[in-house]
N, C-alpha and C positions, 0 to 999 in steps of 0.2 A: 961734524954737526949736520952738513948737507946729506951725508950718508944716512944718518939717523932719520932725517925728515923723509928722505926717499923711501926708507924702509917702512915707516909708518903709513905712508900713502899707499904703498903696495899691499900692506896688511889690511888696511881699510877696504881697499878695492876687492881683495879676495873675500873678505867677510860679506860684502854686499853681493858678490856673485853667488856665494853659498846660500845667502838668504833668499835671493831670487830663485835659485834652483829649488830650494825647499818649498817656496810658495807656489811655484809652478806645479810641483808634484802633489801638493795637498789640495783637497777639495775646497772650493770657495763656498761662501754662504749661499751663492746662487746655483751651485752645482750639486748634482746628486752624490751622496756619500756612499757610492757603491761602484763596483767595476764589473765588466762583462764576465759572465761565467763561461765555462768551457764550451757550453752548448749554444753560446751566442745570446742567451737571455741575460737580463740584468740580475746579478746576485743580490740577495737581500742585504740591506744595511744592518748594522748592529741594532738600530732602533727597531727595524722590522723583526729581527730575531727575538727581541724582547716582547713584541706584541704581534702574535700570529695574525690578528685581524688585519694589520697593516700589510703583512706579507701576502695576504690573500687579495689585497687591493680594496678591501672594504674599510674605508676610513670611518672612525667613530665621529660623533658630533664634536669636531674640533678638539678631541681629546678632553673635553670638559667633563668634570665629575660633579655630582650633586649630593647634597645631604638634606633629607626631609624628615620631619617628625610626623608620625601618625598617632593621633590621640583618639582612642575609642572610649565612648562613655560607659558601656556596659558589656558584659560577656554573654552574648547569646547568638544563635545561629545566623540571623539575618545580618547583624552587624559584622560578624566574622566573614560572611559572604561578600559584604561590601569591601572589606579590606582586601580579600583575595582578588576581587574584580579590579580594584584600584591598581594593584601591582601589575595585573595582567594588562590593563590599559596603558600604563606607563611603558611596559615591555614592548607592546605593539608599536610604540612610538620611538623605540630605540633606547629607552632609559631602563636599565636592567639592574635589579638588586644584585650586588656581588661583583658587578662589572664596572659600571660607571655611576652606581647609585648606592649610597649608604642610608639605611633606614633605621631611625630611632622609633621604637614602638612602645606605647604605654597604654594601660587600660585603667580607667578610674573606678571601675566596679560600682557604677551608678552613684558616685559621690561627687557632688558639684565642687566641693572644696579641693578634692584631689585633682579634679579636672583642671582647675586653675593652676595648681602647682605643676602639673604636667606641662602645660603650654609655656609657663614661665621658665621651666627647665629647658624646653626646646629653644626658647629665645636666647637663653644664656649660652647655648652651644652653637649659636649663629647658623641655624638651619636656613636653607634657601626657601623653604615653603613648609607650611603646616597643613596636613590633611586632617580635618576634624570630622569624626564619624558620630552622628546624632546631634540633635539640637543643643543640649546643654554644653557639649564639648565645643561646638561651633561658636556659641556665644562667648565662651571663655577664650577661645583662640582668637577671635576677632578683637576682643578687648586688649589682649597682649600684642597681637600682630600689628594693630594700628599704631601702638606706641613705639614698637621696635622696627617698623617698616618691613614687616614680613608678610608676604601674601598668604592668604588662607583659601583653601579649596575644601568645601564641605560636601558631605553626602549623607543620605538618610535624614534629611531635615524636612519634616512634613510641610511646614508652612514658613518659608523664609521671611515672608513679609511680616507675619505676626511675631516672629522671633527677632524682628528689626535687623535682619541680615540683608534685606533687599527693600527697595522702594515699592510702592504700590503698583508701578508699571513694570516691575520685574528687573529694573536696572539695579546694579550694585550700590551699596551705601559707601563703599570704599574698595580697598584692594581685597575683595572677598567675593567669591562666587562658588557655584557647585551644582549639585543635583538634589531634587526633591523626591521623596517617596510618598507623595500625596496619595491618600487612600482612595480607591475607586468605590466610594460610599454607595452610590446608587446600584452599582453592579453587585455589591455585597448584599444589599437589601433584597434585590431581585432573587439572588441565589438562596438566601435564607427562606424567603417566602415559597420558593419552589420546593425546597426540602421539607419545610415545616408549614404546611398549608393552614394549620389551625392555631399557630402561635400568635400571641397578642403582645407580649412584652419582651423586649431585648434588654438584657443587662450589660452594662459596661463599667469596668473599673478603670480609673485613670489617676495619674499623679497630678496633684494640684499645681505643682511648680513647673510642669512641662507645658510650655505654651503650645507645642504641637498637639498635645492631647486635648487641650481646651478648644482649639480650633476644630479638631475632628469631632468632638462631642457636639458642638454647635451645628456642624454640618449634618450629623446623624439626626439630631432633633428636628432639623428643618425638613429633612427628606423622609423620615420614618412614616408620617401620616399618609403619604402617597402610596405606601405599601401595606397599610392597615396595621402598623406597629406603633407602640409607645416605647419610649426609652426610659429605663430606670438606671441611673448612674450613681456611683459612690466614689468620692475622691479619697485618695490616700496620700500620705507624706513620705513614708519609707516602706521598705519590704516587710518590716515588722508588722505593718498595718494590714497586710494582705489577708491573712487567715480569717480574722474577724469580719473584714469587709466582704470577703467572698461568701462567708456564711450568711451574712445579711442580704447580699444581693441574690443569692440562690433562693431565698424565701419569696422574692418578688418577681423573678423572671422565668420565662418559659425556655430561654436559652441565653447564652452569653456570647458576645462577640468581642474580640480583642482589637485594640488599636496597635500602633507600633510604639506604644508606651514602654520605654526602656525598663522602668522599675517593675511594672506589671509583668512584662514578658519574662524578665529574669526570674519571676516567681510562678511562672505558668504551670509547672508540675504540681504545685500545691493546689492551684485552682482546678486543674483537671482531675485531681484525686477527689476533691470535695464534690465536684459536679458529677463524677461517675457514680458516687454513692447515692445520689439523688436521681440518677438517670436523666440528667439534664445535659443536652449537647452544648459544646463549646466550639465556636467558630474562630478560626485564626485570621490573620491579615497577610500571611505570606507562607511560603513553602515549609520553612523550618518548623513553624508552629503545627502544621498539619502532620509532619513526620512524627512528632512526639505525642500526638493523640488528639489534636483538634479534629473535628469532623470534616471540615472543608474550609476553603478560602478562595475568594477572588483576589489573587495576590500578584505582587510584582516579582520579577526575577532580580534579586539583590546582587547577584554576581554581575549581571548586565548593567545594573545601576552603577556599581563600583567601577566597571570597565569604562563606562561613559565619563565618569568623574576623573579617572586616570588620564584619559586623553585631554581633558581640559587642563589638568595639572601640567601635563607635558608641554602644552602650548605656552604656559606661563614660564616654566623652567627654561625653555629654549629661547625665550624672548620674542616669540611670535605674537603674543598678545599679553596684555595686562589683565589681571583678574577684574579690574574695574571696567574693562571693555567687554565683558561677557555677562549677559543675563543668565540667571540660573536656569537650569533645564529640568524638564519633567518627563519621565517615561510614562506615556499614556496607556500603553497596552497592559491589560491585566489578564491573567489566565486562571482557569479553574484547577484547583488542586483538591483531591479528596482522599480520605482514608477509609478504605473498605472495612478494615478491622474495627475501627472506632464505630463505624455505622452498625456493624454486626453486634458489637457490645451493647449499643443503645437500642437495638431492634428497629433501626431506621433503614429504609431503602433509598439510596441515592437515585434520583430520576435518571432514566436511561439517556436522555439528551445531554444532561450534564456529564454523566459518566463517560459517554462516548466522545465528548469534546475535551476531556481532561488533558491537561499538559502532563500531569502525573497523577496516577491513582495508586496509592500505597496499600499494600496488603498486610502490613504489620505496623506495630507501634514501636518506634525506636526509643531506647532509654538514654 
């Protein structure tokens, strides 16, 4: 019996010694899981081997990954540019699609009901943030995001206050902020007067359900008399209304100027075609409209607008700021964009001072 007890004690002691030896040879939680390489440098661990950026010594943002939903209200160039710039802004802050960022993207094709469905779907997939491109999408996103505690960052919202996405002093109404593409109305009117010294009436088509367009119309009407213009405007409800509305407006106006109205811009080729047949110039509100045949625009750089928005979103995702702590931002600088081919077709000469100052002067009309 004593021999058996002594045997058990020795066996237990041996096991403890082996365990201690194994523990001493194994890396602890506080020790690096790597050993010196033959050249004296530290060999990469298995985790480093799986992630080359770690082996290079460039640590990602605590290894955190993000999922965001991007909802775009309509398919046209300026909003596409916003989306491109938004992803560029995120990437500049270290949040890169395909690396530590998963992007869910949907386009509502200018349908408010679909916009609501899109953001509801984003919420069901537990996204970390919703990027809403254009006013109707931003309004839908805020309604859903507020209930689901999801921050919203918007872009291409002409008047966030009128859209009830910001207070009158610019402060957020909740966990929502972003960037405004407020139109440089007075600069646009100055440009039109310089190009068309004899014009009297400017025609504007707008969507009655878009608060951003209603706000812009009022600003145009207030400023137009200072430049010797009257405003003739016609409201529409859907893209199906555009052809007849354009015909009616072209009977009243010496030229047409576009807003950043999503429904109207989506139908711009129809308007341009009808205006060309009557030799009436159409002015745009940004570069993409000039590319496809508008005579000129004092417009914003929508890629830059999106990039600015992406940086705001990055701050929210990283926890540096809450959306409710950031006032919406506005790009103040507008540049002249002209289309020499459209001018030639209309028999119009773009004044030299405008042409020489152009950020871009296109020599063809893209389709």
